[in-house]
PDB file of N, CA, C and O in Angstrom:
ATOM      1  N   MET A   1      -8.081 -28.977  12.065  1.00  0.00           N
ATOM      2  CA  MET A   1      -7.170 -29.421  12.737  1.00  0.00           C
ATOM      3  C   MET A   1      -5.733 -29.586  11.849  1.00  0.00           C
ATOM      4  O   MET A   1      -4.736 -29.183  12.446  1.00  0.00           O
ATOM      5  N   ILE A   2      -5.508 -30.157  10.433  1.00  0.00           N
ATOM      6  CA  ILE A   2      -4.593 -29.491   9.782  1.00  0.00           C
ATOM      7  C   ILE A   2      -3.471 -28.314   9.627  1.00  0.00           C
ATOM      8  O   ILE A   2      -2.290 -28.243   9.287  1.00  0.00           O
ATOM      9  N   VAL A   3      -4.661 -27.297  10.137  1.00  0.00           N
ATOM     10  CA  VAL A   3      -3.916 -25.958   9.959  1.00  0.00           C
ATOM     11  C   VAL A   3      -2.873 -25.843  11.451  1.00  0.00           C
ATOM     12  O   VAL A   3      -2.185 -24.839  11.637  1.00  0.00           O
ATOM     13  N   VAL A   4      -2.882 -26.757  12.222  1.00  0.00           N
ATOM     14  CA  VAL A   4      -2.451 -26.731  13.791  1.00  0.00           C
ATOM     15  C   VAL A   4      -1.639 -27.451  13.133  1.00  0.00           C
ATOM     16  O   VAL A   4      -0.566 -26.872  12.964  1.00  0.00           O
ATOM     17  N   MET A   5      -1.723 -29.051  12.433  1.00  0.00           N
ATOM     18  CA  MET A   5      -0.560 -29.458  12.809  1.00  0.00           C
ATOM     19  C   MET A   5       0.419 -28.601  11.835  1.00  0.00           C
ATOM     20  O   MET A   5       1.441 -28.073  12.273  1.00  0.00           O
ATOM     21  N   ALA A   6       0.003 -28.506  10.427  1.00  0.00           N
ATOM     22  CA  ALA A   6       1.016 -27.944   9.515  1.00  0.00           C
ATOM     23  C   ALA A   6       1.198 -26.644   9.849  1.00  0.00           C
ATOM     24  O   ALA A   6       1.809 -26.111   8.923  1.00  0.00           O
ATOM     25  N   ALA A   7       0.973 -25.888  10.699  1.00  0.00           N
ATOM     26  CA  ALA A   7       1.159 -24.745  11.075  1.00  0.00           C
ATOM     27  C   ALA A   7       2.319 -24.695  12.225  1.00  0.00           C
ATOM     28  O   ALA A   7       3.187 -23.837  12.388  1.00  0.00           O
ATOM     29  N   GLY A   8       2.079 -25.806  12.920  1.00  0.00           N
ATOM     30  CA  GLY A   8       2.767 -25.667  14.206  1.00  0.00           C
ATOM     31  C   GLY A   8       2.723 -24.938  15.418  1.00  0.00           C
ATOM     32  O   GLY A   8       3.669 -24.628  16.142  1.00  0.00           O
ATOM     33  N   LEU A   9       1.408 -24.677  15.570  1.00  0.00           N
ATOM     34  CA  LEU A   9       0.662 -23.742  16.762  1.00  0.00           C
ATOM     35  C   LEU A   9       1.191 -22.013  16.599  1.00  0.00           C
ATOM     36  O   LEU A   9       1.049 -20.972  17.240  1.00  0.00           O
ATOM     37  N   ALA A  10       1.996 -22.541  15.099  1.00  0.00           N
ATOM     38  CA  ALA A  10       2.169 -20.305  15.347  1.00  0.00           C
ATOM     39  C   ALA A  10       1.776 -20.437  13.929  1.00  0.00           C
ATOM     40  O   ALA A  10       2.634 -21.084  13.330  1.00  0.00           O
ATOM     41  N   ALA A  11       0.693 -20.025  13.081  1.00  0.00           N
ATOM     42  CA  ALA A  11      -0.274 -19.562  12.175  1.00  0.00           C
ATOM     43  C   ALA A  11       0.091 -18.286  11.810  1.00  0.00           C
ATOM     44  O   ALA A  11      -0.342 -17.288  12.386  1.00  0.00           O
ATOM     45  N   ASN A  12       1.187 -18.249  10.498  1.00  0.00           N
ATOM     46  CA  ASN A  12       0.646 -16.330  10.333  1.00  0.00           C
ATOM     47  C   ASN A  12       0.668 -15.975   9.339  1.00  0.00           C
ATOM     48  O   ASN A  12       1.431 -16.081   8.378  1.00  0.00           O
ATOM     49  N   LEU A  13      -0.662 -15.282   9.647  1.00  0.00           N
ATOM     50  CA  LEU A  13      -1.853 -15.038   8.164  1.00  0.00           C
ATOM     51  C   LEU A  13      -1.994 -13.474   8.099  1.00  0.00           C
ATOM     52  O   LEU A  13      -2.956 -13.123   8.782  1.00  0.00           O
ATOM     53  N   THR A  14      -1.304 -12.352   7.460  1.00  0.00           N
ATOM     54  CA  THR A  14      -1.448 -11.439   7.792  1.00  0.00           C
ATOM     55  C   THR A  14      -0.513 -11.067   6.407  1.00  0.00           C
ATOM     56  O   THR A  14       0.283 -11.888   5.952  1.00  0.00           O
ATOM     57  N   ALA A  15      -0.763  -9.441   5.676  1.00  0.00           N
ATOM     58  CA  ALA A  15      -0.117  -8.904   5.059  1.00  0.00           C
ATOM     59  C   ALA A  15       0.998  -8.551   5.253  1.00  0.00           C
ATOM     60  O   ALA A  15       1.840  -8.530   4.355  1.00  0.00           O
ATOM     61  N   ASN A  16       1.240  -8.187   6.521  1.00  0.00           N
ATOM     62  CA  ASN A  16       2.366  -7.607   7.370  1.00  0.00           C
ATOM     63  C   ASN A  16       3.274  -8.725   7.723  1.00  0.00           C
ATOM     64  O   ASN A  16       2.915  -9.347   8.723  1.00  0.00           O
ATOM     65  N   PRO A  17       4.505  -9.187   7.073  1.00  0.00           N
ATOM     66  CA  PRO A  17       5.499 -10.205   7.997  1.00  0.00           C
ATOM     67  C   PRO A  17       5.669 -10.106   9.149  1.00  0.00           C
ATOM     68  O   PRO A  17       5.516 -11.136   9.805  1.00  0.00           O
ATOM     69  N   LEU A  18       6.058  -8.828   9.877  1.00  0.00           N
ATOM     70  CA  LEU A  18       6.540  -8.917  10.949  1.00  0.00           C
ATOM     71  C   LEU A  18       5.266  -8.788  11.894  1.00  0.00           C
ATOM     72  O   LEU A  18       5.599  -9.033  13.054  1.00  0.00           O
ATOM     73  N   GLU A  19       4.241  -8.557  11.802  1.00  0.00           N
ATOM     74  CA  GLU A  19       3.389  -8.697  12.497  1.00  0.00           C
ATOM     75  C   GLU A  19       2.400 -10.199  12.670  1.00  0.00           C
ATOM     76  O   GLU A  19       1.537 -10.712  11.957  1.00  0.00           O
ATOM     77  N   ALA A  20       3.026 -10.570  13.991  1.00  0.00           N
ATOM     78  CA  ALA A  20       2.515 -12.392  14.408  1.00  0.00           C
ATOM     79  C   ALA A  20       0.901 -12.519  14.396  1.00  0.00           C
ATOM     80  O   ALA A  20       0.365 -11.896  15.313  1.00  0.00           O
ATOM     81  N   VAL A  21       0.262 -13.028  13.757  1.00  0.00           N
ATOM     82  CA  VAL A  21      -1.182 -13.487  13.857  1.00  0.00           C
ATOM     83  C   VAL A  21      -1.935 -14.985  14.231  1.00  0.00           C
ATOM     84  O   VAL A  21      -1.512 -15.862  13.479  1.00  0.00           O
ATOM     85  N   THR A  22      -2.679 -15.349  14.953  1.00  0.00           N
ATOM     86  CA  THR A  22      -2.462 -17.192  14.857  1.00  0.00           C
ATOM     87  C   THR A  22      -4.104 -17.270  14.371  1.00  0.00           C
ATOM     88  O   THR A  22      -4.992 -16.436  14.545  1.00  0.00           O
ATOM     89  N   THR A  23      -4.153 -18.669  13.661  1.00  0.00           N
ATOM     90  CA  THR A  23      -5.777 -18.722  13.210  1.00  0.00           C
ATOM     91  C   THR A  23      -6.707 -18.905  14.031  1.00  0.00           C
ATOM     92  O   THR A  23      -6.122 -19.218  15.068  1.00  0.00           O
ATOM     93  N   ILE A  24      -7.907 -18.908  14.244  1.00  0.00           N
ATOM     94  CA  ILE A  24      -9.156 -19.415  15.088  1.00  0.00           C
ATOM     95  C   ILE A  24      -8.958 -20.997  15.347  1.00  0.00           C
ATOM     96  O   ILE A  24      -9.519 -21.502  16.319  1.00  0.00           O
ATOM     97  N   THR A  25      -8.182 -21.762  14.503  1.00  0.00           N
ATOM     98  CA  THR A  25      -8.017 -22.982  15.137  1.00  0.00           C
ATOM     99  C   THR A  25      -7.159 -23.836  16.086  1.00  0.00           C
ATOM    100  O   THR A  25      -7.319 -24.996  16.464  1.00  0.00           O
ATOM    101  N   VAL A  26      -6.079 -22.816  16.401  1.00  0.00           N
ATOM    102  CA  VAL A  26      -4.300 -22.602  16.748  1.00  0.00           C
ATOM    103  C   VAL A  26      -5.184 -22.023  18.231  1.00  0.00           C
ATOM    104  O   VAL A  26      -5.027 -22.392  19.395  1.00  0.00           O
ATOM    105  N   GLN A  27      -5.989 -21.155  17.754  1.00  0.00           N
ATOM    106  CA  GLN A  27      -6.529 -20.527  19.103  1.00  0.00           C
ATOM    107  C   GLN A  27      -7.557 -21.405  19.869  1.00  0.00           C
ATOM    108  O   GLN A  27      -7.717 -21.202  21.073  1.00  0.00           O
ATOM    109  N   ILE A  28      -8.169 -22.245  19.311  1.00  0.00           N
ATOM    110  CA  ILE A  28      -9.176 -23.281  20.299  1.00  0.00           C
ATOM    111  C   ILE A  28      -8.371 -24.271  20.465  1.00  0.00           C
ATOM    112  O   ILE A  28      -9.041 -25.011  21.186  1.00  0.00           O
ATOM    113  N   VAL A  29      -7.097 -24.937  20.232  1.00  0.00           N
ATOM    114  CA  VAL A  29      -6.080 -25.749  20.503  1.00  0.00           C
ATOM    115  C   VAL A  29      -5.661 -25.432  21.181  1.00  0.00           C
ATOM    116  O   VAL A  29      -5.609 -26.147  22.182  1.00  0.00           O
ATOM    117  N   SER A  30      -5.065 -24.206  21.202  1.00  0.00           N
ATOM    118  CA  SER A  30      -4.659 -23.908  22.505  1.00  0.00           C
ATOM    119  C   SER A  30      -5.335 -23.373  23.796  1.00  0.00           C
ATOM    120  O   SER A  30      -4.849 -23.429  24.926  1.00  0.00           O
ATOM    121  N   LEU A  31      -6.110 -23.032  23.569  1.00  0.00           N
ATOM    122  CA  LEU A  31      -7.151 -22.818  25.064  1.00  0.00           C
ATOM    123  C   LEU A  31      -7.184 -24.465  25.439  1.00  0.00           C
ATOM    124  O   LEU A  31      -6.846 -24.650  26.608  1.00  0.00           O
ATOM    125  N   LEU A  32      -7.450 -25.450  24.854  1.00  0.00           N
ATOM    126  CA  LEU A  32      -8.220 -26.592  25.103  1.00  0.00           C
ATOM    127  C   LEU A  32      -7.476 -27.518  25.782  1.00  0.00           C
ATOM    128  O   LEU A  32      -7.836 -28.464  26.483  1.00  0.00           O
ATOM    129  N   THR A  33      -5.912 -26.943  25.344  1.00  0.00           N
ATOM    130  CA  THR A  33      -4.715 -27.980  26.099  1.00  0.00           C
ATOM    131  C   THR A  33      -4.627 -27.871  27.691  1.00  0.00           C
ATOM    132  O   THR A  33      -4.793 -26.937  28.475  1.00  0.00           O
ATOM    133  N   GLY A  34      -4.325 -29.108  27.825  1.00  0.00           N
ATOM    134  CA  GLY A  34      -4.917 -29.351  29.201  1.00  0.00           C
ATOM    135  C   GLY A  34      -6.026 -29.666  30.268  1.00  0.00           C
ATOM    136  O   GLY A  34      -7.066 -29.009  30.221  1.00  0.00           O
ATOM    137  N   ASP A  35      -5.850 -30.716  31.310  1.00  0.00           N
ATOM    138  CA  ASP A  35      -7.335 -30.287  32.283  1.00  0.00           C
ATOM    139  C   ASP A  35      -7.812 -29.161  32.683  1.00  0.00           C
ATOM    140  O   ASP A  35      -7.052 -28.433  33.322  1.00  0.00           O
ATOM    141  N   GLN A  36      -8.732 -28.863  32.507  1.00  0.00           N
ATOM    142  CA  GLN A  36      -9.410 -27.813  32.470  1.00  0.00           C
ATOM    143  C   GLN A  36     -11.144 -28.425  33.111  1.00  0.00           C
ATOM    144  O   GLN A  36     -11.615 -29.563  33.113  1.00  0.00           O
ATOM    145  N   GLU A  37     -11.774 -26.994  33.637  1.00  0.00           N
ATOM    146  CA  GLU A  37     -13.120 -27.817  33.949  1.00  0.00           C
ATOM    147  C   GLU A  37     -13.762 -27.111  32.807  1.00  0.00           C
ATOM    148  O   GLU A  37     -13.438 -26.156  32.101  1.00  0.00           O
ATOM    149  N   PHE A  38     -14.855 -27.965  32.877  1.00  0.00           N
ATOM    150  CA  PHE A  38     -16.150 -27.230  31.630  1.00  0.00           C
ATOM    151  C   PHE A  38     -16.396 -25.689  31.776  1.00  0.00           C
ATOM    152  O   PHE A  38     -16.035 -24.826  30.976  1.00  0.00           O
ATOM    153  N   ASP A  39     -16.916 -25.553  32.668  1.00  0.00           N
ATOM    154  CA  ASP A  39     -17.105 -24.216  33.213  1.00  0.00           C
ATOM    155  C   ASP A  39     -16.332 -22.744  33.365  1.00  0.00           C
ATOM    156  O   ASP A  39     -16.673 -21.570  33.511  1.00  0.00           O
ATOM    157  N   SER A  40     -14.554 -23.823  33.190  1.00  0.00           N
ATOM    158  CA  SER A  40     -13.922 -22.523  32.633  1.00  0.00           C
ATOM    159  C   SER A  40     -13.846 -21.329  31.598  1.00  0.00           C
ATOM    160  O   SER A  40     -14.329 -21.459  30.473  1.00  0.00           O
ATOM    161  N   ALA A  41     -13.234 -20.174  32.005  1.00  0.00           N
ATOM    162  CA  ALA A  41     -13.110 -19.389  31.076  1.00  0.00           C
ATOM    163  C   ALA A  41     -12.826 -19.753  29.713  1.00  0.00           C
ATOM    164  O   ALA A  41     -13.412 -19.767  28.630  1.00  0.00           O
ATOM    165  N   LYS A  42     -11.635 -20.058  30.216  1.00  0.00           N
ATOM    166  CA  LYS A  42     -10.838 -20.416  28.660  1.00  0.00           C
ATOM    167  C   LYS A  42     -11.742 -21.714  27.696  1.00  0.00           C
ATOM    168  O   LYS A  42     -11.782 -21.795  26.468  1.00  0.00           O
ATOM    169  N   THR A  43     -12.333 -22.533  28.592  1.00  0.00           N
ATOM    170  CA  THR A  43     -13.295 -24.026  27.558  1.00  0.00           C
ATOM    171  C   THR A  43     -14.193 -23.340  27.039  1.00  0.00           C
ATOM    172  O   THR A  43     -14.222 -23.342  25.808  1.00  0.00           O
ATOM    173  N   LEU A  44     -15.362 -22.416  27.884  1.00  0.00           N
ATOM    174  CA  LEU A  44     -16.088 -21.321  27.180  1.00  0.00           C
ATOM    175  C   LEU A  44     -15.666 -20.348  25.940  1.00  0.00           C
ATOM    176  O   LEU A  44     -16.311 -20.117  24.917  1.00  0.00           O
ATOM    177  N   SER A  45     -14.838 -20.021  26.197  1.00  0.00           N
ATOM    178  CA  SER A  45     -13.940 -19.493  25.018  1.00  0.00           C
ATOM    179  C   SER A  45     -13.650 -19.901  23.761  1.00  0.00           C
ATOM    180  O   SER A  45     -13.724 -19.291  22.695  1.00  0.00           O
ATOM    181  N   ALA A  46     -13.271 -21.139  24.044  1.00  0.00           N
ATOM    182  CA  ALA A  46     -12.979 -21.975  23.336  1.00  0.00           C
ATOM    183  C   ALA A  46     -14.028 -22.829  21.920  1.00  0.00           C
ATOM    184  O   ALA A  46     -14.022 -23.250  20.763  1.00  0.00           O
ATOM    185  N   PHE A  47     -14.789 -22.636  23.118  1.00  0.00           N
ATOM    186  CA  PHE A  47     -16.693 -23.063  22.027  1.00  0.00           C
ATOM    187  C   PHE A  47     -16.983 -21.810  21.382  1.00  0.00           C
ATOM    188  O   PHE A  47     -16.977 -21.804  20.151  1.00  0.00           O
ATOM    189  N   ALA A  48     -17.240 -20.725  22.020  1.00  0.00           N
ATOM    190  CA  ALA A  48     -17.378 -19.497  21.525  1.00  0.00           C
ATOM    191  C   ALA A  48     -16.698 -19.341  20.171  1.00  0.00           C
ATOM    192  O   ALA A  48     -17.534 -19.168  19.284  1.00  0.00           O
ATOM    193  N   LEU A  49     -15.533 -19.348  19.769  1.00  0.00           N
ATOM    194  CA  LEU A  49     -14.570 -19.812  18.877  1.00  0.00           C
ATOM    195  C   LEU A  49     -14.756 -20.305  18.216  1.00  0.00           C
ATOM    196  O   LEU A  49     -14.732 -19.906  17.051  1.00  0.00           O
ATOM    197  N   GLY A  50     -15.024 -21.356  18.542  1.00  0.00           N
ATOM    198  CA  GLY A  50     -15.895 -22.680  17.716  1.00  0.00           C
ATOM    199  C   GLY A  50     -17.430 -22.103  16.893  1.00  0.00           C
ATOM    200  O   GLY A  50     -17.589 -21.706  15.738  1.00  0.00           O
ATOM    201  N   LEU A  51     -18.207 -22.224  17.788  1.00  0.00           N
ATOM    202  CA  LEU A  51     -19.092 -22.100  17.160  1.00  0.00           C
ATOM    203  C   LEU A  51     -19.866 -20.075  16.153  1.00  0.00           C
ATOM    204  O   LEU A  51     -20.896 -19.846  15.520  1.00  0.00           O
ATOM    205  N   LEU A  52     -18.743 -19.224  16.526  1.00  0.00           N
ATOM    206  CA  LEU A  52     -18.206 -18.157  15.348  1.00  0.00           C
ATOM    207  C   LEU A  52     -17.227 -19.031  13.802  1.00  0.00           C
ATOM    208  O   LEU A  52     -17.085 -18.471  12.715  1.00  0.00           O
ATOM    209  N   LEU A  53     -16.907 -19.880  14.001  1.00  0.00           N
ATOM    210  CA  LEU A  53     -16.237 -20.501  12.940  1.00  0.00           C
ATOM    211  C   LEU A  53     -16.890 -20.761  12.186  1.00  0.00           C
ATOM    212  O   LEU A  53     -16.866 -20.527  10.977  1.00  0.00           O
ATOM    213  N   PHE A  54     -17.774 -21.445  12.986  1.00  0.00           N
ATOM    214  CA  PHE A  54     -19.022 -22.610  12.318  1.00  0.00           C
ATOM    215  C   PHE A  54     -19.744 -21.355  11.693  1.00  0.00           C
ATOM    216  O   PHE A  54     -19.496 -21.647  10.523  1.00  0.00           O
ATOM    217  N   PHE A  55     -20.353 -20.340  11.612  1.00  0.00           N
ATOM    218  CA  PHE A  55     -20.919 -19.712  11.652  1.00  0.00           C
ATOM    219  C   PHE A  55     -20.664 -18.832  10.433  1.00  0.00           C
ATOM    220  O   PHE A  55     -21.530 -18.704   9.567  1.00  0.00           O
ATOM    221  N   VAL A  56     -19.328 -18.146  10.352  1.00  0.00           N
ATOM    222  CA  VAL A  56     -18.390 -17.800   9.579  1.00  0.00           C
ATOM    223  C   VAL A  56     -18.538 -18.471   8.509  1.00  0.00           C
ATOM    224  O   VAL A  56     -18.559 -17.903   7.417  1.00  0.00           O
ATOM    225  N   THR A  57     -18.671 -19.859   8.640  1.00  0.00           N
ATOM    226  CA  THR A  57     -18.855 -20.639   7.000  1.00  0.00           C
ATOM    227  C   THR A  57     -19.735 -21.188   6.846  1.00  0.00           C
ATOM    228  O   THR A  57     -19.935 -21.706   5.747  1.00  0.00           O
ATOM    229  N   LEU A  58     -20.265 -21.262   7.453  1.00  0.00           N
ATOM    230  CA  LEU A  58     -21.702 -21.160   6.755  1.00  0.00           C
ATOM    231  C   LEU A  58     -22.242 -19.883   6.134  1.00  0.00           C
ATOM    232  O   LEU A  58     -22.956 -19.995   5.138  1.00  0.00           O
ATOM    233  N   ALA A  59     -22.014 -18.868   6.549  1.00  0.00           N
ATOM    234  CA  ALA A  59     -22.314 -17.469   5.980  1.00  0.00           C
ATOM    235  C   ALA A  59     -21.666 -17.544   4.423  1.00  0.00           C
ATOM    236  O   ALA A  59     -22.228 -16.916   3.525  1.00  0.00           O
ATOM    237  N   LEU A  60     -20.809 -18.110   4.226  1.00  0.00           N
ATOM    238  CA  LEU A  60     -19.713 -18.041   3.246  1.00  0.00           C
ATOM    239  C   LEU A  60     -20.445 -18.961   2.458  1.00  0.00           C
ATOM    240  O   LEU A  60     -20.658 -18.533   1.324  1.00  0.00           O
ATOM    241  N   ASN A  61     -20.911 -20.120   2.700  1.00  0.00           N
ATOM    242  CA  ASN A  61     -21.010 -21.306   2.027  1.00  0.00           C
ATOM    243  C   ASN A  61     -22.684 -20.937   1.479  1.00  0.00           C
ATOM    244  O   ASN A  61     -23.205 -21.273   0.415  1.00  0.00           O
ATOM    245  N   VAL A  62     -23.111 -20.363   2.291  1.00  0.00           N
ATOM    246  CA  VAL A  62     -24.633 -19.674   1.772  1.00  0.00           C
ATOM    247  C   VAL A  62     -24.218 -18.701   0.729  1.00  0.00           C
ATOM    248  O   VAL A  62     -24.148 -19.231  -0.380  1.00  0.00           O
ATOM    249  N   ALA A  63     -24.010 -17.817   0.745  1.00  0.00           N
ATOM    250  CA  ALA A  63     -22.847 -16.811  -0.407  1.00  0.00           C
ATOM    251  C   ALA A  63     -22.756 -17.045  -1.385  1.00  0.00           C
ATOM    252  O   ALA A  63     -23.193 -16.278  -2.243  1.00  0.00           O
ATOM    253  N   ALA A  64     -22.038 -18.415  -1.754  1.00  0.00           N
ATOM    254  CA  ALA A  64     -21.390 -18.765  -2.795  1.00  0.00           C
ATOM    255  C   ALA A  64     -22.733 -19.375  -3.041  1.00  0.00           C
ATOM    256  O   ALA A  64     -23.249 -18.865  -4.035  1.00  0.00           O
ATOM    257  N   GLN A  65     -23.502 -20.325  -2.458  1.00  0.00           N
ATOM    258  CA  GLN A  65     -24.541 -20.663  -3.204  1.00  0.00           C
ATOM    259  C   GLN A  65     -25.494 -20.004  -4.182  1.00  0.00           C
ATOM    260  O   GLN A  65     -25.772 -20.392  -5.317  1.00  0.00           O
ATOM    261  N   ARG A  66     -25.963 -18.889  -3.509  1.00  0.00           N
ATOM    262  CA  ARG A  66     -26.489 -17.919  -4.175  1.00  0.00           C
ATOM    263  C   ARG A  66     -26.013 -17.146  -5.041  1.00  0.00           C
ATOM    264  O   ARG A  66     -26.779 -16.355  -5.593  1.00  0.00           O
ATOM    265  N   ILE A  67     -24.349 -17.180  -5.453  1.00  0.00           N
ATOM    266  CA  ILE A  67     -23.985 -16.413  -6.312  1.00  0.00           C
ATOM    267  C   ILE A  67     -23.983 -17.441  -7.437  1.00  0.00           C
ATOM    268  O   ILE A  67     -24.475 -17.118  -8.519  1.00  0.00           O
ATOM    269  N   VAL A  68     -23.325 -18.984  -7.215  1.00  0.00           N
ATOM    270  CA  VAL A  68     -23.770 -19.733  -8.097  1.00  0.00           C
ATOM    271  C   VAL A  68     -25.031 -19.782  -8.961  1.00  0.00           C
ATOM    272  O   VAL A  68     -25.334 -19.607 -10.141  1.00  0.00           O
ATOM    273  N   LYS A  69     -25.598 -20.091  -7.846  1.00  0.00           N
ATOM    274  CA  LYS A  69     -27.541 -20.309  -8.288  1.00  0.00           C
ATOM    275  C   LYS A  69     -28.104 -18.796  -9.385  1.00  0.00           C
ATOM    276  O   LYS A  69     -29.209 -18.803  -9.928  1.00  0.00           O
ATOM    277  N   HIS A  70     -27.411 -17.973  -9.487  1.00  0.00           N
ATOM    278  CA  HIS A  70     -28.067 -16.736 -10.056  1.00  0.00           C
ATOM    279  C   HIS A  70     -26.628 -16.814 -11.244  1.00  0.00           C
ATOM    280  O   HIS A  70     -27.179 -16.828 -12.346  1.00  0.00           O
ATOM    281  N   TYR A  71     -25.324 -16.859 -11.435  1.00  0.00           N
ATOM    282  CA  TYR A  71     -25.120 -17.537 -12.508  1.00  0.00           C
ATOM    283  C   TYR A  71     -24.989 -18.264 -13.142  1.00  0.00           C
ATOM    284  O   TYR A  71     -24.151 -18.013 -14.009  1.00  0.00           O
ATOM    285  N   ARG A  72     -25.580 -19.479 -13.207  1.00  0.00           N
ATOM    286  CA  ARG A  72     -25.419 -20.457 -13.513  1.00  0.00           C
ATOM    287  C   ARG A  72     -26.315 -20.641 -15.299  1.00  0.00           C
ATOM    288  O   ARG A  72     -27.267 -19.957 -15.676  1.00  0.00           O
ATOM    289  N   GLU A  73     -25.758 -21.539 -15.936  1.00  0.00           N
ATOM    290  CA  GLU A  73     -26.100 -21.442 -17.249  1.00  0.00           C
ATOM    291  C   GLU A  73     -27.520 -22.441 -17.335  1.00  0.00           C
ATOM    292  O   GLU A  73     -27.533 -23.385 -16.545  1.00  0.00           O
ATOM    293  N   GLN A  74     -28.184 -22.351 -17.847  1.00  0.00           N
ATOM    294  CA  GLN A  74     -29.461 -23.144 -17.803  1.00  0.00           C
ATOM    295  C   GLN A  74     -28.922 -24.133 -18.975  1.00  0.00           C
ATOM    296  O   GLN A  74     -28.100 -23.664 -19.762  1.00  0.00           O
ATOM    297  N   TYR A  75     -29.285 -25.280 -19.104  1.00  0.00           N
ATOM    298  CA  TYR A  75     -28.988 -26.185 -20.702  1.00  0.00           C
ATOM    299  C   TYR A  75     -30.698 -26.353 -20.716  1.00  0.00           C
ATOM    300  O   TYR A  75     -31.530 -25.924 -19.917  1.00  0.00           O
ATOM    301  N   ASP A  76     -30.833 -27.025 -21.754  1.00  0.00           N
ATOM    302  CA  ASP A  76     -31.931 -27.933 -22.220  1.00  0.00           C
ATOM    303  C   ASP A  76     -32.343 -29.588 -22.136  1.00  0.00           C
ATOM    304  O   ASP A  76     -33.378 -29.995 -22.664  1.00  0.00           O
TER     305      ASP A  76
END
């Protein structure tokens, strides 16, 4: 949520500064703003984005742990 506060709902994370993009966190917040039913398309897509963000983070953490385990020096 700090991304939303720092970026002001307009995060720009591209190599091309002329093209506007947004982060997943900002997209989730914008989808969940206001009163909506739980089974609406906006709410379900926000939960799907959150699940995607969770699994991408999990995969990166698992990969990092394997790399660290492989290159860690063993001491007596």
